[in-house]
N, C-alpha and C positions, 0 to 999 in steps of 0.2 A: 109856704113851706111845700117841698116836693115829698110826697108821701108814697113810699113803695110798700106794697102789701104782698105778702105771701098769700097763696090761694088755699091749698089743702090744710085743713086744720085751723086756718086763721079766719077765712071768711065762709068756707064751706065744710061740712063734716063728712069728709070723704077718706078718712085715715084707714077705714075698715078694708080689708082684702077683697071685698065683693066689688069695690070701685076700681080695682087694679086694671082690668081690661079697658075701661074708660080713659083712665089716666095715662096708661101707656101707649094709647093710640090704637090698640087692637079692636076695640069696639067703637065704630065711628057712626053707628046708627042710633045712639043714645038720645033720649029726650032731655031737654034742659029741666024739665019737670022731674026727672030723675035725681038731679042733684040737690042734696039736702043743704039749704042755706043756713048758717048759723043765726040763731035769733039776734036781731040788732045790727047784722052786718050791712044789709041793704040801706038801712036808715043812717048808719055810720058814713058810708061812702057817699050818700047823697048829701048829708049835712056838711061834711068837710069840703066837697066840691061847692056847695052853696056859699061857704065861707071864703072861697076864693083860693083854696089850696089846689095844687096839681096832684093827681093821683095815678099810678100805674100798678099793675099787677105783675110781680116777678115769680115764676114757678118753675120748678124742675120737671113738671109734668109735660105731656106731648102738645104739640101745637093744635092737633085736631080736637082736643079737649079744652085747653086753656084759651084758645081764640074765641070760640062761641060763647063760653061763660063770660069772658072778660067783656066782649063787645055787646052782647045781647042781654046779660043780666045786670052786669055792673057798668057798663058803658065807660069803660076805661082802655087806655093803651095797654099793652101787655107784652111781656118777654117770656117765651116758653123755652123748655130744654136750658134752663138757666146754668146747669152744671154747678150748683153750689157745693162747696164754698169757693171754688175757683172764680176769680174776679174778672176774667177776660171778657165773657159775654155781657155781663152787667155794666162794665166799663164802657164798652162800646155802645150799648143801648142808652146809657145816661149821656153820652157825648152827643149822640143823634137826637134824642129827645129834649135834653135840658141844658145842652151846652157845657156839660160837666168835663173836665174841671176848669176850662177856661172862662166860662161865664157864669158859672155857680160854684158855690163854696160847699164843701163836706157839711158843714154845720146847717145849711139851708135844707138838708135831707133828713128824712127818718124812715128807717127800713123796719117794718114790722113783721114778725114771724112767730112760730110756736116751736121751733127746733133749734138745735145748736148750730146747725149748718146755716140758718138764716142769721144768727148772730155772728158767727165767723166770717160770713160774706161781707156783712156790714163793716166788721172790724178791719177786715183785709183792705177796705177802701177808705178807711177811716171815717165811716159814716155813723152818726148816732143811730141807736137801735132800740126797739122795744120789744121785749119778750113777753108774749101773751100767753098766760096759761091759767086754766081754770081747774079749781080743785080746792079741797081742804088741806090746810097745811098743818093740822094738828097730829102728832105723831106721839106714841108712848115714849116715856122718858127711858132712855137706853144708851148709857154712854158708849156702848160698844156696837151701836147699830151700824149697819153698813152705809158708810158715807155716800157710796155711789148711788143710794136710793133716797138720800135725804133731799129735802127741798133746798138745801144750801148748794148743792151741785148746780141747779138751774141758775141760781144767782151767780155762781161762780163761772158761768159761761161768758159773762162780761158784758151783758147788755147794759146800755145806758139807763134805760127805765125798765120796770116790770109792771105789767098790768094784769088785773084778774078780769076785765070786762071791757067792753067798747067804751063805757062811761069813764072808766080810768083812762083809757086811750084818748079820748076827746080832751080830757084834763091836760094831758102831755102836749097835745097839739096846740092847744089855746094858751097854755102858760108853761112851756117847757123848763124855764130856768127855776120856777118853784118847785118843780117835780123831780129835779134833779137831786142826787145824793148830797147830803149836808156838807161833806168835805170837798165837794166837786164844783159848787156854785155858791157865791156869797149870799144868795137868797134861797138856796135850796132847803128843803124841809124833810126830804125822804131818807129813810133808812132801810137796808136791805133785810127782809125777814128770813134770816138764816135758819132759824128754828123757833117753833112754838109747840109746846107739849105739856100735858099734865105731868106733875111730878108726885113722888110717893108722899109728900106732906100735904096733899090735897090742895095744892097750888099750882101755879104755872111756872115753867122755865122758858125764858124768852132770849134769843140771841139775835142781836141786830149789828149790821155793818154800815159804816157811814161814808166809805169811799173804796173805790177800786184800785187795788194794787196789781195794775194789769201787767201781763207779759206779752211782748210782741205788739203788732199793730192795734190801735185802739182809736176811738174818737178823741176829740181835743180836751175832753172834760175828765179822763182818767186821773186818778191822784196819786200816780207813782212819784212825782216830783215831791210832793208834800210828804209821802211816806219816807223817803230817803232823807229829807231835811229833818223830820221829826227824830230820826234816830242818829243824827249827825251831832258831833261834839261842837260843832260851829253854830247850832241853833241859837237863836238870841230870845230875849224875854218877850219882845214884841211878837215874834213869831209863835211861841208858847201861848201868849195870851190870846192870839187870833183864833188858834185851834181851840182853846178852852171856850172862848165865845161861841164857836160854831156848835160845840157839844152842848153848851148851855141852851142854845136856840132850839136844838132838836129835842133835849130832855123837856124843856118848857112847853114847847108846842106839841110834841107827839106823845109825850110820857105822862108828865105831871099834870097836863090840863085835862087828861081823861080821868074819870071819877071811879074807874073800876078797881082800881088798887091805890091805897095810901102808903106811898113809899117812906121807909123810915130812915135810911142813911144810904150813903154812897161810899165805895171804897175803890181800890185799884188792885191789880195783881202786884205781887211783890217784885222789888228790883233787887236783882242779885249784887253782890258787893262789886262784881266785875263789870256790870252793866255800864254801857257807855251810850249817852252821857250819864253821869252819876245820878241816881234817884230819878230816872227818865220818867217813870209813871207817877211817882209820888209828887213830883213838882207839878205835873198837869193836874193831878187831883186837887191840889190846894190852890191851884190858879183858877178853878171852876167855882161858879157860885150859882147854885140852884135853890137855895134855901133849905138844903138837907145837911145834916151833920155829916162830917168827913172824917172817917176812921181808916187807918192802916190796919186791916185785919189779918193780912197773910204775911208771912216772912219764910225766907229761904234758910235752910240749915247752914251752918258754917262749914260742914263736912261734905259739901258737894263734890262729887267726882264724876267726870265725864260731862257731857252736854246734850241737851235735848235735841239738838240738830243732828246728833249722831243716831238718834232712833227714827228710823224711816217709816215705822208703822204706827198708825194712831194708837193702838193698845200699849205698845212699847213707851210712847211718849206720855200717856196717862199714868202708866206705872212709875215713870222717872219723876213726874210732878208730885205724885202722891207719896213718894219716897223722900223727897227733899223740901217740899212745901208744906207749911203747917199753918193752921188757923189759930188766932188768939184764943186760947183756952178761957180766959177770964171775960170775954165778950158774952153778954146775955143777948143771944139771938133767936131765942124761942118764939115762933110765930111772928118773926120780923119779916119784913120786905126789903130787899137789899139789891142796890144797883152795883154792878162791878164795871170798871172801865179797864180795857187792855188795848195794846197798840196794833195787834195783827190777830187775823183769823185764817189759818191754812187747813188744817185737818179737824179742827174742833176739839183737839185733845186738851189743850189749856183751858177752854171755855167749860167743858164737861167736867174735868178735873176739879176745878174751882166751884162749879155748881155743886157737885157731890160732897165737898167739905161743908158747904153752907147748909145743905139738906141734912147732913149727919148732925149739925148743930142746932137744928129744929127750925131753920129759916123757911118760910112758907112760899113766898114768890121771889124768884130771882130774875132780874134782867141783866144780861152780859152784853156790854156794848163794846164792839172792836172798832177802832178808828179805821182800820183798813182791812179788807178781805181779798185774798188772793184770787185774781181772775185768771183762768186757765189761758195756756199759751195756744196762739191762733197759728195754724200751720200756713205758710205761705209758698206760693209757687216757686220752683226753682229750676234751673237748666240742668238737663240730664248730663251727668258726668261722662257718659259713654258716647253719645252722638251729638250733643250740644243742643238738642231740640227742648222746647218747653215741656216740662212735666205737668201732670195734673195730679190733684189730691184725690185718692180713693179710700173707701172704708171697707176693712174686712168684714165679711158676712158672719163670721164666727163670733167675733168680740165687738166689732164697731170700731176697732183701732185704725187710726189713719195711717196712710203710707203714701209715698210718691210713686207714679207710675208713668213712665215714657210710653203712652198707649200705642201698641202696634197696630198694623193694618187690620189684623184679624178681629180687632175690636173697635173698628171705625176710628183708628188713629193714623198717625204718620211716623210714629216712633220706633224704638228699637225693642221696646218691651222690658227695659230696666226697670226694677222695683227697689225703693230705698226706704229705710226706716225714717219716720217723720222727724225724729229728734237727732238721730246720728247719721241719717243718709247722706 
């Protein structure tokens, strides 16, 4: 495997502003001992090389900093000033170092980083990626919390794998198929941890996603094909059975095998009368077999007006669901632990609305499992409509929003200065 490692925040703890002069090449008299190496980084790099993998560092920082750290500390080839997430420089580097794409396949690579730019860069070249982030994912139960700050947003950047440590990353390197998401590999066992938090009933609310519904470029494992087929009227029983078996595998290995919670039943979100294919989720529920009672606890009102897709904001979607979806009033759910199955996670409105209804009925622990979760769109380079030269992807300092820029000579480019919206440009 060819392993491409980001430097700042991934191998070394240099994200603080006090290191900017070094990273930007203004301070060229720094000592290598001034660079704080993250615990486990040296051992990880040494071990993957010992096991026969090829390693290179890919960084946006200056050559005068990246070169010495890569050569003298980690003893690896390196690419500095990579201009993430633009792919041109990394593509040229991979061609010269590893013969990509003529003599090596995208699936032979793994790009590891701690930021959205790393994941976008990997997806732009269709390379598998691992997002490494360290921290606690417990957040207070708040259905109106800002989803931009939720852990779900990190997963929705669309990395192939997510890791909390170098130990997690080593497991990916050594057995990548097993570490992939359940609906992305026949032997995958992973689920994206979109939410974990204490709830008001002194239990936990958990949200998991089993496959990426990617937008734009992605590695070969994205589940967009299965997502569309699941919602197609042409899906057959064998396909439905295979999806059910994959979910069964995840629940048995990663949920029911744990002794922390004894789950009492499994249910699904309700199908509207107009849902295509008919009883889409109910049929999946009854095709599953994990040894738990199966109950259809939710139902839509017969007087539904409008569509949830017309509600663009999370709060509006939650209000729509709570207005037209109800929980079976005869079900005894006091202190029960319930698993809910849905087909898609986008804003989290459906998940948290159903969680709230269950908590109102006295449920203690809720596991909400979405088959697919939306992975954000990856901006790709485009030709300038004004002068015909390649544009680059830049980010606004004010809010981090991406935009296309035909970089002019004043900013070390050769373009005309044109700027365009990343979606509509």
